[in-house]
Structures are given as C-alpha cells and as structure tokens.
C-alpha positions in Angstrom: 21.5 62.3 -87.9 19.3 59.5 -86.7 16.7 60.5 -89.3 19.3 60.1 -92.1 20.3 56.6 -90.8 16.6 55.6 -90.6 16.0 56.6 -94.2 19.2 54.8 -95.2 18.0 51.6 -93.5 14.6 51.9 -95.3 16.4 52.4 -98.7 18.5 49.3 -98.0 15.4 47.3 -97.0 13.7 48.3 -100.3 16.7 47.4 -102.3 17.0 44.1 -100.6 13.3 43.3 -101.1 13.6 44.3 -104.8 16.7 42.2 -105.2 15.1 39.2 -103.6 12.0 39.6 -105.8 14.2 39.7 -109.0 16.2 36.6 -107.8 13.1 34.7 -106.9 11.3 35.5 -110.1 14.4 34.4 -112.0 14.6 31.3 -110.0 11.0 30.4 -110.6 11.5 31.0 -114.4 14.4 28.6 -114.3 12.4 26.0 -112.4 9.5 26.3 -114.9 12.0 26.0 -117.8 13.6 22.9 -116.3 10.2 21.3 -115.7 9.2 22.1 -119.3 12.4 20.6 -120.7 12.0 17.5 -118.5 8.5 17.0 -119.8 9.7 17.3 -123.4 12.5 14.9 -122.8 10.2 12.4 -121.0 7.6 12.6 -123.8 10.3 12.2 -126.5 11.8 9.2 -124.6 8.3 7.6 -124.4 7.9 8.0 -128.2 11.4 6.8 -128.8 10.9 3.7 -126.7 7.6 3.0 -128.4 9.1 3.4 -131.9 12.1 1.2 -130.9 9.8 -1.5 -129.6 7.7 -1.4 -132.8 11.0 -1.6 -134.8 12.1 -4.6 -132.7 8.8 -6.3 -133.3 9.1 -5.7 -137.1 12.7 -7.1 -137.2 11.6 -10.0 -135.0 8.6 -10.8 -137.2 10.5 -10.3 -140.4 13.7 -12.2 -139.5 12.2 -14.5 -136.9 14.9 -13.7 -134.4 14.4 -14.7 -130.8 14.3 -11.9 -128.3 17.8 -12.7 -126.8 19.4 -12.3 -130.2 17.5 -9.2 -130.9 18.8 -7.6 -127.7 22.3 -8.6 -128.5 21.8 -7.0 -132.0 21.0 -3.7 -130.3 24.0 -3.8 -127.9 26.5 -3.6 -130.7 
C-alpha cells in the first residue's frame, strides 16, 4: 500500500513539474511578446513624433506662425 502511495506522489510531482514548465514557458512567451510590441510602439512613436515635428516646422516656415499658435492649432 505504501508503495502505491509513493508512486502516486511521484506521479503528482511529475505532473506538477510538467504543468509549471508549461505555465512558465507560456509566461515567458507572453513577456517576450509584450516586450516586442512595446519596442514596436516605442519606435513607431519616435517616428511619429519626428514626422510631426517636421510637419510643424514646414507649417511654421510656410505660414510663418509663431510656436504658440502652432501648438494651439494642434490642440483643436
């Protein structure tokens, strides 16, 4: 009887280790995916800000708007 309980405990231990491995690998995949998306968003945001600044400069040069009016223009 004790032999049966011993093997049952080992089986539970193996299942638990396997379950933890699956959960951890899934968790790591999720973390890596979130890091990847964050980098994409960050890079896109940098390009967007750079393009927006270039656009602001073009409007400013073309229309000779002061910076304050230009900022008000973008708030609307």
